[in-house]
C-alpha positions in Angstrom: -66.3 -2.3 -68.5 -64.0 -2.1 -65.5 -61.1 -3.9 -67.4 -61.5 -1.3 -70.3 -61.3 1.6 -67.8 -58.1 0.1 -66.3 -56.6 -0.6 -69.7 -57.3 3.0 -70.8 -55.8 4.4 -67.6 -52.6 2.3 -68.1 -52.2 3.4 -71.7 -52.6 7.0 -70.5 -49.9 6.5 -67.9 -47.4 4.9 -70.3 -48.1 7.6 -72.9 -46.7 10.1 -70.5 -43.5 8.1 -69.8 -41.8 8.4 -73.2 -38.4 9.8 -73.9 -35.6 11.1 -71.7 -36.9 14.7 -71.2 -35.8 16.3 -68.0 -36.3 19.7 -66.3 -33.8 22.5 -66.8 -31.5 22.8 -63.7 -31.1 26.2 -62.1 -28.0 27.9 -63.4 -27.6 25.8 -66.4 -27.1 27.0 -70.0 -29.9 26.0 -72.4 -28.9 25.0 -75.8 -31.5 24.0 -78.5 -30.5 21.6 -81.1 -32.1 21.3 -84.6 -31.1 20.4 -88.1 -28.3 21.7 -88.4 -27.7 24.4 -85.7 -27.3 25.2 -82.0 -29.2 28.0 -80.6 -27.4 29.9 -79.3 -24.4 29.3 -81.5 -22.2 31.6 -79.4 -22.1 30.6 -75.7 -20.1 32.3 -72.9 -19.8 30.6 -69.5 -17.6 30.9 -66.5 -14.6 28.5 -66.1 -15.0 25.4 -63.8 -18.1 23.2 -63.6 -20.5 24.0 -66.5 -23.9 22.6 -66.9 -25.7 22.6 -70.2 -29.4 21.9 -70.6 -29.7 20.3 -74.2 -33.0 20.3 -75.9 -33.3 18.4 -79.2 -36.2 20.3 -81.1 -35.0 18.6 -84.3 -36.1 15.5 -86.2 -32.9 13.4 -85.6 -30.5 12.7 -82.8 -28.0 15.2 -81.9 -25.1 15.6 -79.3 -22.9 18.5 -78.2 -19.1 18.0 -78.2 -16.5 20.5 -77.1 -13.2 20.9 -79.0 -10.2 23.0 -78.0 -8.0 25.2 -80.3 -5.6 22.3 -80.7 -8.4 20.0 -82.0 -8.6 17.9 -78.9 -12.1 16.8 -77.8 -12.8 18.1 -74.2 -16.1 16.5 -73.6 -19.1 15.0 -75.5 -22.7 14.8 -74.3 -24.9 11.8 -74.6 -26.8 11.4 -77.8 -30.2 13.2 -77.4 -33.2 11.7 -79.4 -35.5 14.0 -81.3 -38.0 15.7 -78.9 -35.9 14.8 -75.7 -33.6 16.8 -73.5 -30.6 16.1 -71.4 -28.4 17.6 -68.8 -24.7 17.6 -69.9 -22.1 18.5 -67.2 -18.5 19.4 -67.8 -16.7 19.2 -64.4 -13.7 21.4 -65.0 -13.2 23.5 -68.1 -10.5 26.1 -68.2 -10.9 29.6 -69.5 -10.3 29.9 -73.3 -12.0 29.6 -76.6 -13.6 26.4 -77.7 -15.7 25.0 -80.7 -18.9 23.2 -80.1 -20.2 20.7 -82.6 -22.5 17.7 -83.2 -20.4 14.5 -83.7 -23.2 12.8 -85.8 -22.0 12.0 -89.4 -22.3 15.2 -91.6 -23.8 17.4 -88.9 -20.8 19.7 -88.3 -20.2 19.9 -92.1 -23.8 21.0 -92.5 -23.3 23.9 -90.0 -24.1 22.4 -86.6 -21.3 24.1 -84.8 -20.6 27.2 -82.8 -18.3 28.8 -80.3 -17.9 28.4 -76.5 -16.1 31.1 -74.7 -15.0 30.2 -71.1 -14.1 33.2 -69.0 
């Protein structure tokens, strides 16, 4: 009986350890990702170091990439699995207008894009 209790306790502990979910850092900008959109789709942040808190509420993996007006990729987050969250830090982003999009095949074309305004 004791072995069963220990086994059940171990299963309960392991069940709580799944995924890469993290807590939202203070001062970060929260972005929800689903099929196929960002919420919010229009984001405004101050220039310099920017911290995004990415929450994948969808059913497939997503990321967040930033592209400037000349079509250059500025930064790309790690791939966030369905149900997980991640902190994405861009150390030095200049003021301007940018496009945010998901780099996964077909996601941007399906509407998973938005705007990032850096003041």
